[in-house]
C-alpha positions in Angstrom: 104.6 66.2 138.0 101.4 65.1 136.1 101.1 65.4 132.5 98.3 68.1 132.8 100.2 70.1 135.3 103.4 69.9 133.2 101.5 71.2 130.3 99.9 74.1 132.3 103.4 75.2 133.6 104.8 75.0 130.0 102.0 77.1 128.6 102.7 79.7 131.5 106.2 79.9 130.5 105.3 80.4 126.9 102.8 83.1 127.7 105.4 84.8 130.0 107.7 84.9 127.0 105.0 86.4 124.8 104.4 89.0 127.4 108.0 89.8 127.8 108.4 90.0 124.1 105.4 92.4 123.7 106.9 94.7 126.3 110.4 94.7 124.9 112.2 92.7 127.6 114.0 90.6 125.2 116.4 88.7 127.5 113.6 87.6 129.6 111.6 86.4 126.5 114.6 84.6 125.2 115.1 82.7 128.3 111.3 81.8 128.6 111.2 80.4 125.1 114.4 78.5 125.7 112.8 76.9 128.9 109.5 76.2 127.0 111.4 74.3 124.3 113.2 72.0 126.8 109.8 70.6 127.5 108.3 70.7 123.9 110.9 70.8 121.0 108.3 70.5 118.3 106.1 73.5 118.8 106.7 75.8 115.7 105.3 78.8 117.6 107.9 78.7 120.2 110.8 78.3 117.8 109.4 81.3 115.8 109.1 83.4 118.9 112.6 82.7 119.9 113.8 83.5 116.5 111.9 86.8 116.5 113.7 87.7 119.8 117.1 86.9 118.1 116.0 89.0 115.2 115.3 92.0 117.4 118.7 91.5 119.0 120.4 91.3 115.6 121.7 87.8 116.4 121.3 86.7 112.8 122.8 83.2 113.3 120.3 82.2 116.0 117.5 83.8 114.3 118.0 81.9 111.2 118.4 78.6 113.1 115.2 79.1 115.0 113.1 80.3 112.2 114.3 77.4 109.9 113.3 74.9 112.7 109.9 76.8 112.9 109.4 76.6 109.1 110.3 72.9 109.0 107.8 72.1 111.8 105.2 74.4 110.0 105.7 74.7 106.3 102.7 77.1 106.1 104.3 79.6 108.5 104.9 82.5 106.2 106.3 84.5 109.2 109.0 82.0 109.8 110.0 81.8 106.1 110.1 85.7 106.0 112.2 86.1 109.1 114.6 83.1 108.1 115.1 84.8 104.7 116.0 88.1 106.5 118.5 86.4 108.7 120.0 84.4 105.9 120.4 87.6 103.9 122.0 89.6 106.7 124.6 86.4 107.0 124.9 86.3 103.2 123.9 82.6 103.3 122.4 82.8 99.8 121.5 79.0 99.8 119.5 79.4 103.0 117.9 82.7 101.8 116.8 80.8 98.5 115.2 78.0 100.7 113.2 80.6 102.8 112.0 82.5 99.6 111.0 79.3 97.7 108.9 78.4 101.0 107.1 81.6 100.2 106.5 80.5 96.5 108.9 83.2 95.0 110.2 82.4 91.6 114.0 82.5 92.2 117.2 81.8 90.4 119.5 79.0 91.3 122.5 81.2 92.0 125.4 81.1 92.6 125.8 84.2 94.8 123.0 86.5 95.9 119.5 86.1 94.3 118.4 88.7 92.0 114.6 89.4 92.4 114.0 93.1 91.5 110.5 94.2 92.1 110.5 98.1 91.6 110.8 101.2 93.8 109.9 101.3 97.5 110.5 103.8 100.3 112.8 102.7 103.3 113.2 104.3 106.7 117.0 104.7 107.5 118.1 104.5 111.1 114.5 103.7 112.1 113.3 104.1 115.6 110.4 102.6 117.4 108.4 105.9 117.4 108.8 106.2 113.6 111.9 108.4 113.5 114.3 108.2 110.7 114.8 109.6 107.2 112.5 108.0 104.6 114.2 107.8 101.2 113.5 105.8 98.0 115.3 102.8 96.5 115.0 100.0 94.2 114.2 96.5 95.8 116.7 93.8 94.6 115.1 91.0 96.5 112.5 90.7 99.3 114.7 92.3 102.0 117.4 94.3 100.2 117.2 97.7 98.6 119.7 99.8 96.7 119.3 103.4 97.6 118.2 105.7 94.8 117.9 108.9 96.7 120.7 110.9 98.1 120.3 110.7 101.7 121.2 113.5 104.0 124.8 113.3 105.3 123.9 113.0 108.9 122.1 109.6 108.1 125.4 107.9 107.6 124.3 106.6 104.3 125.1 107.3 100.7 123.3 106.9 97.2 123.8 103.5 96.0 124.2 101.8 99.4 122.6 98.4 99.7 120.6 98.1 102.8 118.9 95.2 104.7 115.3 96.1 105.6 112.5 94.6 107.5 109.7 92.8 105.9 106.9 94.2 108.2 105.6 97.4 106.6 105.5 100.5 108.9 103.8 103.3 107.0 102.9 104.1 103.4 104.0 106.7 100.8 102.3 107.5 97.5 104.4 107.8 94.3 104.1 106.6 90.6 100.4 106.4 90.9 100.6 103.7 93.6 100.6 103.5 97.3 103.7 101.7 98.5 104.8 100.3 102.0 107.5 101.7 104.0 110.1 99.3 105.4 112.4 99.9 108.3 116.2 99.6 107.7 117.8 96.8 109.7 121.5 97.4 108.6 123.7 98.8 106.0 125.0 95.9 104.1 127.0 97.3 101.3 128.3 100.9 101.5 128.4 102.9 98.3 131.8 104.3 97.0 130.2 107.4 95.8 130.6 110.5 98.1 127.8 112.7 98.8 128.1 116.3 97.6 126.2 119.6 98.5 125.6 122.6 96.5 123.4 125.7 96.7 121.6 126.0 93.3 119.6 128.7 91.8 116.7 127.4 89.9 114.4 130.2 88.6 111.6 127.6 87.9 110.7 124.1 88.9 111.5 123.0 85.4 115.0 124.3 85.9 115.3 122.0 89.1 114.0 119.1 87.3 116.2 119.4 84.3 119.2 119.4 86.6 118.1 116.3 88.3 117.6 114.5 85.0 120.9 115.6 83.6 122.9 114.2 86.6 120.9 110.9 86.9 121.1 110.2 83.2 124.9 110.5 83.5 124.8 107.8 86.2 125.1 109.8 89.3 122.6 110.8 92.0 120.8 114.1 92.5 118.3 115.1 95.2 116.4 118.4 95.9 117.0 118.4 99.7 114.9 121.6 99.8 111.9 119.8 98.3 112.4 116.5 100.1 112.7 117.7 103.5 109.3 117.7 105.1 108.4 117.6 108.8 106.1 114.6 109.5 104.3 113.8 112.8 104.4 110.3 114.1 101.1 109.4 112.7 102.4 110.5 109.3 105.6 108.7 109.3 103.9 105.4 110.4 100.9 105.6 108.3 100.1 107.7 105.3 101.2 111.5 105.5 98.2 113.8 105.8 97.6 117.4 105.7 97.6 119.3 109.1 95.2 122.1 109.9 97.9 124.7 109.9 98.9 123.9 106.2 95.6 123.3 104.6 94.8 125.8 101.8 98.3 127.1 101.6 99.9 127.5 98.3 103.7 126.8 98.4 106.0 129.6 97.3 108.8 128.5 94.8 112.2 129.0 96.5 114.7 129.9 93.9 117.6 129.2 95.9 117.7 125.5 96.7 120.1 122.9 98.5 121.0 120.1 96.3 122.4 116.6 97.4 124.6 115.0 94.7 126.2 111.6 94.4 129.5 111.4 92.7 133.0 112.9 92.6 133.2 116.8 92.2 135.3 116.4 89.2 132.4 114.4 87.5 129.5 116.4 88.9 130.8 120.0 88.5 131.0 119.9 84.7 127.5 118.5 84.5 126.1 121.6 86.6 128.2 124.0 84.6 126.5 122.5 81.3 123.1 122.9 83.0 123.8 126.5 84.2 124.8 127.5 80.6 121.4 126.3 79.2 119.1 128.6 81.1 119.0 132.3 82.1 119.3 132.9 85.9 120.7 129.5 86.7 123.7 129.3 89.1 125.3 126.9 91.5 128.0 126.9 94.2 130.9 124.5 93.7 129.7 121.0 95.1 131.4 120.1 98.5 131.8 116.7 99.8 129.8 116.4 103.0 129.4 112.4 103.4 
């Protein structure tokens, strides 16, 4: 086979791989990129795309290997460094993760152990689906692809307040808080489960200030509190994957304050119940049901 024909055939294999990857046919994409690399082992884009397939398949060992090779061949490839950092973090290979983050010019400590790179609050979509499904909660980013959950997730999420989750580095949607617009990142896996159980209580809060005071009291004691009544909001796919917006059916409406609210709490009942009693005694009309473990 002539050199020109060989190159044409290899390019067709690469393009077949890209098409299969775009259409979600991951096994076909993986085999196509493998075949391509048999003919051209020095093409960074082929290594990156193979690493991307392995990322989608959660094969972190192979994803890290392929993305590292892509980054070595093309040190300017930010995408390869990002995906290598994610894979290395999933594997808890902290030396490799630091190598990837330094390739992106992050200022990072030398270790040992996991890197500490706190960068403030961000929203994360738990149990993310392709169409934007999944519960969006808040957490504190502790490095470029890990977050400690600060919200109390709903029990059917399978998560708890304080979980450390691995998240993707490609934003999918936005939320506004703290006077800023922040990107939403999809969870990839739950890395370190929290030991704090999730509790639920029905709380009587005559005013919004009463509700806020309960949240402050619990969080300042080192536990988690979430007004599930207020945090639950239906969102369409466009809202979930971009910025939430008003729908025609809700424009101009003034929400009615619901006195009886469902609270999610993180901590043991023995620790949380006395705090709630203290809160109830401070204001007229306040009440709560005994917190029950739900997750």
